[in-house]
N, C-alpha and C positions, 0 to 999 in steps of 0.2 A: 574539365568537361563533364556535363551531366549525361550519364548513360541511361539506359532503360531502368525503370523502376515501377513498382506497383504500390499504391497507397490507398488504404481504406480508412476513412475518418470515422470518428464516433458518431453514432446516430442520436446520441442523447441530447436533450434540450438542456442547455446550461443557463441557469438564472443566477446572476452574481450581483451582490450588493448588500450593504448594511440594512438590516431589517427585513430582508427578503424571506426569512423563515416564516414570517407572518402570512405568506401567500400560499402556504401548503393547501389550505382548503380550496383556494381558487384553482390550483392546478389539479386537484382531485376532480373538481367539477368540470374543468375544461377537458379532462381526459374521459369524461362520460362515466366516471365511477361513482359509487354510492356508499361503499362500506370499506373504509381504510383501516387496516390493522397496523398499529404503530409498534415497531420493534425497537428494542434497546438491550443493553447489558443490565444486569441487576443494579450496578452502580448508578445508572442513569434513569432508573425507573421513574423517579419524581418528575424529571424533565419530560419523559415520554408520556406520563399521565397528563401533564399540563398541555402538551401538544394535542393529545387525544381529546381533551376537554375543549380546546380551541376549535376542533373540527366540528363540534356540535353533532348534528344528526348524521354527518358523514363518518363518524367514528364507529369502528367495530371493536374497539377495545385495545388492549396493550398486551404484548408478549415480551417480557423483560428477561429472557433467558439466554441471550447471545453470549458466547464465550470465544476465546481465541481459537484459531485454527479450524473453526467450523466443524466440530465433531458431528458425525452423521446421526448419532443418537439424539443430539439436541435438535437437529433439523427435523427429525421424525416427531419430536414433541411439538415443535412449532407447526408442523403440518396439521397435527390434531387441532391446534388452536385456530388455524386458518379455517378448517372445516367447521368447527363449532361456531365460529363467528360469522360464517358465510361471507368472508371477506372477498372483495373483488379487486383489491390492490393492497400493497404493503408500503408503509412509510418507514424507512430505516433512519433512525436518529442516532448518530454517534460516529465511531471510527470504523476501522477495518473489520472488527469482529461482528458488528451489527450489519454492516454492508454485506459481509460474507453470508450471513444468515438470510438476508433478503434475496441474495443471488441464488442461494441453494433452494429457497422456496420457489423462486421464479423458474429455475431450471426444471423443476418437477411439475409446475403448474402453468407456466407462461403468464402468471399474474403480472400486471403492470407494477413497476417499482418507481417510487419517488425516494430519493436519498437526500438527507440533510446532514452533511458531514460536520463533525465537530473537532476533527483532527486533520492531519495532513497526509493521510494514508494514500490517497489517490486511486484506490481500487474502485471507487464509485464510477469511474469512466472506462472501465475495462470489461470485456466479455469473458473474463477469466475467473473461475471459481476454484479456490484451494480448500479441500475438505479432508478431514482426518478420520480414519477408522483403524482401530487396533494398532495404533502407533505408527501408521504410515500415512503421510500426507501426499495426496495426489492432486493434480490440476486438471480441469476441464475447460475447454474454450468452446463457447457456443453463443449464437446470437441471442438466445432467450436469456442469457445471463446478464447482458448489458442493461443497466438501468435506463429507463426512458427519460426520466427527468431528474436533474441534480440541482439542488438549490444551495448555493454557497452564500452563507451569511457570516462575514468576518466577526460580527459581534459575538457569535457563539463560540469563537475560539479565544476570546479575551481571557476567559477563566481557565484555559488549558494550562496546567502547570508547566513551568519552564522545562523540567526534565522530559516530560512527555512531548512538549513542542519540539525539542531538540531531536529526540529519537524518532519521532514521527516524521520530521522533516528529512532526516538522513535516510529513513526507509524509502521515502518518495524519491530522493536523489539517486538511490540505487537503481530505480526503474530507468532513470534518464541515462546514467552512466552505462548500464548494460545495453540500453537501446542504441547507443552510439556504435556498438560493434555487433549488433544483432545480425544474423544471417540475412534477414529480409529488411534491413534498414533502408531508409530512403531519405531524400533531401528534406522533406517536410518534417518527418519525425526527428531528424537530427537537429533541425532548427529549433523545434520545440524543446528538445532535450537541453540544448545549450542555454536557451532562454530560461528554462526552469531552474537549471543549476545556478545561473547568474542571479536569479531572483532569490533563491534560498541563501546563496552566499551573502547577499546583502541583508536579507530580512532576519535570519536566525540570530546573528550576533546582536542585532537591535532588539529582538525579543528578549534575549538573555539580559541585556542592559535595562530594559523597561518592558515587562510583560504586558502592559496596557497600551503600548505604542500602536495606535490604530493603523497607521500607515504600514508598519512592518507586518502586522497581522493580516492586512489585506494582501500585501505582496506575497506573503508566505502561502496564503490560500490560493492565490493565482498560480504560484509555482507548483503547488500540489496538483492542481488541475492539469497543468502542462505535463508534469512528469508522469502522472497517471495516464494521460492520453498517449504518451509514448509507449508505455507498457501495453496499452490496448491496441496499438497499431502494429507492433512488431513482436517477435518471439523472445523467449527467455533463454538464458545460457547458464554458465557455471554458478554465478552468484545466487540465483534463485533456487537452483538445485541444492546447493549447500544449505541455504536457509530453510528450505522446505524439509530437508533431511533432519536438521537439528530441531525444528519445531515439531515435526511429527514424532520423532523418536523420544525426545526429552521434554517436550512441552515448554520449550524456552520461550520467553516473551518475544512476540513477533517483531515489533519495531526495534527493540534493543538488539536482537540478533542481527537484523539487517544493518544496524548502525555499526556494530562491531566488525562485521565481515566486509563491509564495503571497501575500505582501503586495501584489504588483503586480496580480494578477488580482482579489484582494479589493477593492483600491482602484478598479480599473476598473469593478466592478459596485456600488460602494458607494452611489451615488445611485439607480440603478435598483432596487436591492433594499434600500433603506434600512430599511424596517420588518422585513424578514426577518433582516437582519444586525444589528439593534439589540442583541439580547442578547449576541452575540459582541463587538460593538464595546464594550459596557459592560465586559465582562471585560478588554479590552485597552486601557482608558483613554479610550474614547470615539471614537477614529478607527480603523476596522477595518484599513485599509491601513498607516497609520503605526504603529498600536499593535502589529500583528503584526511589522512590521519592527523596532521597538524591542525586542520580546520576543526575536526571533531574534538580534539583535545581542547582547543581554544574556547569552545562553547560548552564544555563540561560533559561531553557524551561519554558513555561507557566505552572502554577501549579493549576489554579482555573478555573472552568467553567464560572466564571464571566468574565474572560479575553477573552472568545470566544463568548461573547454576550448573555449569558443566564441570565435571572432574576430568583430570588428565586421562583416567582410565576410559572415559567415554569416547575419546578421540579415535581409537581403533575401530570401534563399532560404527561411528559416524562416517569414517572413511570408507568402510566396506559398503555401507548402504548408499553413499553418494556415488559410488562407482557402478551401482546397478542402474541400468537404463539411463545412462548419462544424457543430459541435454547437449545439443550442438554447442560448441565453444570455439572461438578463434584459435586458441592454443590447445593442442591435444592434451587430454588429462590422463594421468597414470596414478596408481595408488601411492607411490612414494612422494610425488610432488603435492598431492592433495593432503596427505598426512602431515607433511612439513608445513603447508600453509595453515592448517588447523592448529598445529602446535604453536606457531608464531602468533596466531589470533588468540589462542588460549593464554599465552604468556603476556599478550598486550604489547608486543614489540612493534616499533615503527617499521613499516615495510621499507626495504632499502631501494 
């Protein structure tokens, strides 16, 4: 029986299809904007400059300084670039790092955002900003943070290395898994979560087999949109708290951290959220934690926190910080159980 629920869908305009990244100028004009500042990481500067050139007179230049975890000092430098360029919108080209920078700018200025994702992060359809200052990563949820237009072009993901495709996909899958047991979950978000997980389960192995598989690339980008939309509609729990802690404290790579932790946080909550996780468990062989670990191993994902740069001595500090201001979670958290979970993730053990 369906009981009462509340659902707030994303207000973003979703534009999906091969070649759609060529329509950025069209959407800048449709939005009534005239000066678009293109954002990217240093690695994607050349692509950002090409996009800015394609905008012609609508271009206000390029800021190619986005980095992981959205450090506030980087955002402040970007704000100076926005002011100097007299930009009236930002175009974020890239993955979660660039999207995060665009969100941070919009949160401070309410500038219109257009996002052109090149990974499977999914953050482009959430009103959530994670930013870091002095080793602490915090999150903010606000309507100004949600990008207004997202242009998904599967062609832009064909060159995404297999390793990045795998970790980026598992990062997005974590949004869906956690959304299934979120405190404010609802039937719509749960349907999107299961469909997103199904699409990734189908597409990621196909990408590993053939990185240029156009059908698999399209399905994975579709899955990323679904999983990101789940995160945008419901709250976060233990998984995101742990990953935010590790990223903020130790600057661990974002997607890889989520990929390693996903089987362990799912296993941690498997009993407390048995009915909510049942459809996902069925997808992955009956055991949600073990099944996700097996799936990750089969596609070559990192399985240990050691591989993302953590030492065993870091685990006590991570546990202490994770216990500060804990997010709601279906299973109560305590220091000993969190420490044990981190130990098993550090060792790369398959969750039982």
